[in-house]
Steps between C-alpha positions, in 0.01 A plus 500: 500500500618850413622727790409867505594816683369669814342844530815590696725402211301706257521804728879445547541491121290817463727681750807389310357616167401838636824566670693408182283739297544786749876464494552442127208691363407191287253215531563141404213270410635228730657508847713237668524453878637251756207348685505451882586130446817606303376411152498749213171586327399721211168700486334676213369846567135554420502877532757763603528882535720746684532872574475709808247527775489795738847575365638162574620231253226243459449181298229235465508150349252213488546128468236232443532236766556149357405247759605207289273200548404605852120578530557817680255797492796735424589328176475752219478801737678822391758595773570869462810636673562880542840626621538859612843623617532707818791668678439369851697165474199287587321219326121524542232266374150621398191297423353617169161398351428134560769430758375440854578667827555305825219566751544209752797374700650160449638535155864550382434878450390746774148643507473807270771390259446409133456121451842465348674214673852503648693314225358711214574812709859380550573423143350823371718692750799307375425594145495868606825468707672342194403812300571754772857584380393546145214729614749711707752536214269539204197680651673725755288382789712511810294276732258306276197331638204344327128461519382172349121476424357166394160477329280230353221664299252215559644396837186577700292259287768231500537531880139387536619147411748492787486507881649842517195677644470239772871540587465879523660589157262762368492667162650236274765234464829437672842520343651160594779256430802371703673337199366700205354197326169321516503116512178352368302307760485148365425234758653213297808691400557624847469159661734357241762769572477426878551136448789563265664731761462232763654240264790729441561547873488126561737442204742745665482284822341789686321368814335838571282707275351842593155561361382855464185669376681752276800710439489710811463202740782323300735799558403491868579124526828534311620748755425250779660211315804639310677170510236328276548490123258674274349170392371452851262792473162423322226757441173300534250784478162370621567131457602411857323163518631377174853615580517319843367180344751523211786561743399194707468294192842602378660412836598855605600470864420855617271779378516862621189701420542884494240763434286785623189530701252518215545147353618368836174595671325270251749224548435513872141409445601211279435669162782392279390662178561862601422697183319825585211404271456170680481606865486819702687585820280391800525782747284319757749212493789743558307654795469147644881456483556843640268435800686171557821697522367758749385779266258753665141553385611833360776340281252233387253762387772672306577171329142446394510843338837441336538562128740218420694224659800720489310759705416225754871428536576866555236529768636195693868605457410849626333339803814291563311172454765280325337188651234534241744442210656200684155344542411559136816322393415203729156484345655484154740229604206301637315501169806452270620188695169333404526568125729209409517144640868539580553873516846657512637672811352849485573848621275806454635850478277809508636840399349848528518736204823656622662160446530424873434158648200524726383140531655151487406140565684179440605165651319448825238764437139456421 
């Protein structure tokens, strides 16, 4: 199946194109960037223009998002990027038409900010920093800064097909992407890739594999286990049950499971297919665990009103209740040990979104 690009990658390419045009005075029909995952990619500009706005150099470029074979509601959307140079040295992000604003806590971006996620923000800022010297020398701006406005003309309508409103992202879509590419969601293909990765680990005589739900949790686990080879780390997405059974079938001695509270809150209930479309976070269940670990009525009420599982984690960390995370990990261990007839030895690692270990369970725990 054909991979595609994220909204964040399109916005990054738009920033690169605009900066090049501002510095050189010329537009190219295509722009090449290095994606967050390190790969190079080329994008075709749909529209472009430049000039001045309020006396400041300004440029705008748009790119049609190609989602590949992924059935995503943003496929075919026009991602419009506007870059306006300033002289205050800052990088600012603005939500244009069709890009949402954060209105509830518990997400990666603070309340009141444009729904432009951290990795797209970082790579767009890096594109600007890479051009800063040329801006200073060619445009006579002593302390250049930039305002980056991202728009999606039909973003409000497209956002109706997402959970954005429920999550508190109001006014349109989010600019997302930790790798820059979109991998099509194919159950058969994904299961096959997991089985293949386990076979490779076994062929390398590795007795431990570290299963993670995605790139961020994998990076977290790699920091905890720097001695393990890259083949030991396997991204299993939402296929926890299949992956544990496959590891047991292959004779893997030990499995480490690393992830975040969202999917882990489902695993703790015994739900092993954790895709967002298949099951929702059960706040009442998390309240039960919180009460069991001594949470007050006030904290429990906050949990019931929480926006996301991440928000629940922030509430409990703020209250100093780390026992909750340990209990959650023990619940996961309890369910995963019953998936396969002869399960591997298992360890559960739970991280917060700062990449810090907050919960752990292993041999002797349940």
